[in-house]
C-alpha positions, 0 to 999 in steps of 0.5 A, spaced: 506 533 546 513 534 545 513 527 543 508 528 538 511 533 535 518 530 534 514 524 531 511 529 526 517 532 524 520 525 523 515 522 519 515 529 515 522 529 514 523 522 512 517 521 508 520 528 504 527 525 503 524 518 501 517 519 498 515 513 503 511 513 509 511 506 513 504 503 512 503 503 520 504 510 520 500 512 514 494 508 516 494 512 523 495 519 519 490 518 513 484 513 513 483 514 506 489 510 504 489 503 503 494 498 501 493 492 497 498 486 496 496 483 490 500 477 491 497 470 492 494 468 499 500 463 501 505 469 499 501 474 503 501 469 509 509 468 509 510 476 510 506 483 508 506 490 509 502 491 516 495 493 514 495 491 507 489 487 505 490 481 500 487 481 494 491 477 489 491 480 482 486 475 479 481 476 484 481 484 484 475 485 479 471 482 483 473 482 490 475 489 491 468 493 492 468 488 498 474 491 501 474 498 498 467 501 497 469 507 496 473 509 489 475 516 492 480 512 497 487 512 495 490 505 493 497 503 494 498 496 490 504 492 491 506 485 488 512 480 489 516 482 483 517 488 480 510 491 480 508 487 474 502 484 477 500 491 481 500 494 474 495 490 471 491 491 478 492 498 477 489 498 470 483 494 472 482 499 478 482 505 474 477 502 469 473 501 475 472 508 477 478 509 482 481 516 482 488 515 485 491 508 484 499 507 486 503 501 483 508 501 489 512 495 485 515 489 489 514 487 496 521 486 497 523 493 494 518 496 499 521 492 505 528 495 503 525 502 503 522 501 510 529 499 513 527 491 513 521 492 517 515 487 516 
């Protein structure tokens, strides 16, 4: 029980400081959160955030409902650059009725926030 309390305080404290909770931890805390990597399948295979789904930005319009049928899930999107393609995907998802979509920027920046962990 003490380990759990410490872990909870550590997670809350670090997320308040950085505004970011690692993908693995976020998936455990809230199953209403989905992470989507909008890079190519090739880039995804080279490395991605743990738990992230791969839906290339060009396919997001016709594949999103297969992967995420609930428009009320919180969707975090990242790409391979500085969030440009994630921004395009965000706009499309918002037009399709998703309620909360967050552009997390580029993959490398997210890795840096996580301390280099994949």
